[in-house]
Every structure is written in C-alpha cells, then in structure tokens.
C-alpha positions in Angstrom: 1.4 -4.3 -2.4 2.7 -7.5 -3.9 6.3 -8.6 -4.3 7.8 -7.8 -7.7 9.0 -10.4 -10.1 12.5 -9.1 -9.8 12.4 -9.4 -6.0 11.2 -13.0 -6.2 13.8 -13.8 -8.8 16.5 -12.6 -6.4 15.0 -14.7 -3.6 15.0 -17.8 -5.9 18.6 -17.3 -7.2 20.5 -15.9 -4.2 20.7 -16.8 -0.5 18.6 -14.8 1.9 18.1 -14.0 5.6 14.7 -13.0 7.1 14.9 -11.5 10.6 12.0 -10.3 12.8 10.5 -10.6 16.3 7.4 -12.7 17.0 4.4 -11.2 15.2 6.5 -8.8 13.2 5.3 -10.3 9.9 8.1 -12.6 8.9 6.0 -15.8 9.0 3.4 -14.4 6.6 6.2 -13.0 4.4 8.2 -16.2 4.3 5.1 -18.3 3.5 4.1 -15.9 0.8 7.5 -15.9 -0.8 7.7 -19.7 -0.9 4.2 -20.0 -2.4 5.1 -17.5 -5.1 8.4 -19.4 -5.8 6.4 -22.6 -6.1 4.2 -20.9 -8.7 7.4 -20.1 -10.7 8.4 -23.8 -10.7 10.9 -23.7 -7.8 11.0 -26.7 -5.6 10.7 -25.6 -2.0 11.7 -27.2 1.3 10.7 -25.7 4.6 12.6 -27.0 7.6 10.2 -26.5 10.5 11.7 -27.2 14.0 8.7 -25.7 15.7 6.2 -27.9 13.8 4.2 -24.7 13.1 0.8 -25.3 11.6 1.0 -21.9 9.8 3.5 -23.5 7.4 1.7 -26.9 7.0 0.1 -25.9 3.7 3.5 -25.3 2.1 3.9 -29.0 1.2 4.0 -32.7 2.1 5.0 -33.1 5.7 8.0 -35.4 6.4 9.3 -36.5 9.8 12.3 -38.6 8.9 15.2 -38.3 6.5 14.0 -41.5 4.6 10.5 -40.0 4.1 12.2 -36.9 2.8 14.4 -38.9 0.4 11.3 -40.7 -0.9 9.7 -37.4 -1.7 12.9 -36.2 -3.5 12.8 -39.4 -5.7 9.2 -38.5 -6.6 10.3 -35.0 -7.5 7.8 -33.6 -5.1 8.0 -29.8 -5.5 6.8 -28.8 -2.1 8.1 -30.4 1.2 7.8 -29.4 4.8 10.3 -31.2 7.1 9.5 -31.5 10.8 12.6 -32.7 12.7 12.9 -34.3 16.2 12.5 -31.9 19.1 15.8 -33.1 20.5 18.6 -30.6 19.6 21.2 -33.2 18.6 18.8 -35.2 16.5 17.4 -32.2 14.6 20.9 -31.0 13.7 21.8 -34.5 12.5 18.5 -34.7 10.5 19.2 -31.4 8.7 22.7 -32.7 7.9 21.2 -35.9 6.5 18.6 -34.3 4.3 21.2 -31.9 3.0 23.3 -34.8 2.0 20.3 -36.4 0.2 19.5 -33.1 -1.4 23.0 -32.5 -2.8 23.3 -36.1 -4.0 20.1 -35.9 -5.9 21.0 -32.5 -7.4 24.0 -34.0 -9.1 22.0 -36.9 -10.7 20.7 -36.9 -14.2 17.1 -36.0 -14.3 17.4 -33.8 -11.2 20.1 -31.4 -12.1 17.8 -28.8 -13.7 15.5 -28.6 -10.6 15.8 -25.2 -8.9 15.4 -25.6 -5.1 14.9 -23.2 -2.2 15.5 -24.4 1.3 14.0 -22.2 4.0 15.2 -23.0 7.6 13.2 -21.6 10.5 14.9 -20.7 13.8 18.2 -21.3 12.0 20.2 -20.7 15.2 19.0 -24.1 16.5 20.5 -25.8 13.5 24.1 -24.7 13.6 26.6 -26.9 15.3 29.9 -25.1 15.9 33.1 -26.7 14.7 31.4 -29.0 12.2 30.7 -28.8 8.5 27.0 -28.9 8.9 24.1 -28.6 6.6 23.7 -24.9 7.0 27.3 -24.2 6.1 27.1 -26.6 3.1 24.0 -24.9 1.7 25.3 -21.3 2.1 28.8 -22.0 0.8 28.3 -24.4 -2.2 24.5 -24.7 -2.6 24.0 -21.9 -5.1 26.5 -23.5 -7.5 24.2 -26.5 -8.0 20.9 -24.7 -7.8 20.2 -25.0 -4.1 19.5 -21.6 -2.4 18.9 -21.0 1.3 16.6 -18.8 3.3 17.6 -18.3 6.9 14.9 -17.3 9.3 15.4 -16.1 12.9 14.2 -13.5 15.4 17.4 -11.5 15.8 20.4 -10.7 13.6 22.7 -11.6 16.5 21.4 -15.2 16.3 22.5 -15.6 12.7 25.4 -17.8 11.7 28.1 -15.5 10.2 28.2 -17.5 7.0 24.5 -17.0 6.5 24.7 -13.3 6.9 27.8 -12.7 4.8 26.8 -15.1 2.0 23.2 -13.8 1.7 22.7 -11.0 -0.8 19.0 -10.7 0.1 18.4 -9.3 3.6 14.9 -8.7 5.0 14.6 -7.1 8.4 11.3 -6.7 10.2 11.0 -5.2 13.7 13.9 -6.6 15.8 15.3 -5.9 19.3 19.0 -6.3 18.4 21.1 -3.9 20.4 22.3 -0.8 18.5 25.9 -1.6 19.5 25.6 -5.0 17.8 23.8 -3.6 14.7 26.8 -1.3 14.2 29.1 -4.3 14.0 26.9 -5.5 11.0 27.2 -2.1 9.4 23.6 -1.4 10.0 23.9 2.1 11.4 21.3 3.1 8.8 18.8 0.7 10.4 19.4 2.1 13.8 18.3 5.5 12.5 15.0 4.0 11.4 14.2 1.8 14.4 11.6 4.3 15.7 9.7 3.8 12.5 9.5 0.0 12.8 8.7 0.1 16.5 5.7 2.3 15.8 2.6 0.1 16.0 1.1 2.1 13.1 3.9 0.5 10.9 3.3 -3.1 11.9 4.6 -5.6 9.2 6.7 -3.0 7.3 10.2 -4.2 6.6 13.7 -3.0 5.6 15.5 -4.8 2.8 18.3 -5.0 0.3 18.7 -7.4 -2.7 22.5 -7.2 -2.8 22.9 -4.0 -4.8 24.0 -1.9 -1.8 20.7 -0.1 -1.6 18.4 -0.5 1.4 14.7 0.4 1.3 11.7 0.6 3.6 8.9 -1.5 2.2 5.2 -1.5 3.1 3.5 -4.8 4.1 2.9 -7.2 1.3 -0.7 -8.2 0.3 -2.0 -11.1 -1.6 -5.4 -9.3 -2.2 -4.3 -6.3 -4.2 -1.7 -5.2 -6.7 -2.1 -1.6 -5.8 1.0 0.4 -4.9 -0.8 2.8 -2.8 -1.6 2.7 0.9 -5.3 1.9 1.6 -7.0 5.1 2.7 -9.0 4.9 6.0 -12.8 5.4 5.6 -13.0 7.6 8.6 -10.9 8.5 11.6 -11.5 10.5 14.8 -10.0 13.7 16.2 -8.9 13.8 19.8 -12.4 15.1 20.7 -14.0 12.1 19.0 -15.5 14.0 16.1 -15.3 12.2 12.7 -12.7 13.6 10.3 -13.9 13.6 6.7 -11.9 11.6 4.1 -11.4 14.7 2.0 -9.5 16.4 4.8 -6.8 13.6 5.1 -3.4 14.5 3.9 -0.1 12.6 3.4 3.0 13.4 5.3 6.6 12.4 4.8 7.9 9.9 7.4 11.5 8.6 7.0 11.2 9.4 3.3 7.8 7.6 2.9 4.4 9.0 2.4 1.8 8.1 5.0 -1.7 9.2 5.7 -1.8 11.9 8.4 -4.6 10.8 10.7 
C-alpha cells in the first residue's frame, strides 16, 4: 500500500514524529516519505548523526555548516547533513544550519520554498536549557514554511516540544514502558502492543494526522498501489501438508482483516 496524497500533504505542512525500534520499519518509511515529498517539490534536509548509508541517496551530502549554506544558496532541493561525531559539535552544527535555514527562508527568492527538515536520533540534538535548533524549528518553523520530522527509537526519548507540537505521529514497534505510554495518553496503543510485537506484523505502524483519530496501517510499498494484503501462494499445516489457496480465509485481528494461515 502506498501513502495517500492527503497523508503526504500533512507530513509536508505539519510537524511530525516517527518512533520505532531498530528494524521496525521507520528508516524505510522516513526515506520513502522524503522521496515522495521531493517529488512534490518540497526541499528536504536530512540531518544524519549516524552517517547512515541507507539515507545517502536522499541528497547532496554536506559535512560542515558552510557546505550546507552553499547548497542553500544554490537552492539545492535535497540535502543530507552529516555532523561531527562529537556531541557538543553536532548540537552546535544543527543550531548553525538552522540559523542559515531561517535566514534564507526570509530572503526574497527563497520565501516560497517549502522545506522539510528530518532529524534522526533527535534525542542527541537537544541541549537542555538552550534555545536550540530543535526548539526553533518546532516552535516557529511552520510559520515560515519549515516543517520538522523528529525520528527516534522510543517515545520517552522525544523532546516534549516535538511531541506536543507535532500533529502527525507515527509509531512502529517500540519498547516504551506501559506506565510511560499512559503519561502520553497512549493507553490505546498499549492495548495494541501485542499486534505490533507479533513478528507476522513486522513494519505495520500506528498513526494519527492530528484529527484525534488513530489508525493501524499496513506496511507501505513502492511497488504496488493495491490496498489489499498480498495473498500467500501456499502455506503449510502443522503436519507439513500444503494448504490450497482456495481454503485460506480472512480473520479480524484488532479490527483489521488478515489472512488466516
């Protein structure tokens, strides 16, 4: 299933958070979203503290704020920023490129550019007690066409401003404690944790786009626009005998239809 135009529009216009454990699907999802936004003429910036090669294809790689500024001047629509591995340096670099970004967004010839800034492992970028780049993007960015996407492995690691100011929330499998999830008013996710922990439901996610409604969503696909789940060609019974396709039925699981195999 592909992401709808309305979903992508929300991601391009409003702040978002994407949460999920390693190999839960959030890397593929984030990359897909940014590529789709690029196709819709959004300028994307991916802040990559891990220097992850999975994201290298998202744009021109920059390693210093000056390199980044040069790409802004060229109106490069796709940039990947790889900061210093030192904590203090990478926070300062994020602050610096945020300053460049906001300065350029207020200049003639740049004001109409729609930008999405995705920050991986965002908990590494927040410096308590300071007016840092993360706070700046999530508090005033949307007003000048700069939207943030915060990416992390656990909800508990998220900056409070990011969570409260993000209308789009996408949650993959996570190991946040139920007690903490309740403090985020996510009792409804606790009830569905079994579904997401089930290995048969790998890459499924739980999301809202700010309308108060949360939904379970099957994994996205770039290969098909079909809204149905691919039917297995064959499967086996416990005795090892093939079960014919015609005998497969769908069952309700957390309000969703799945193949009963």
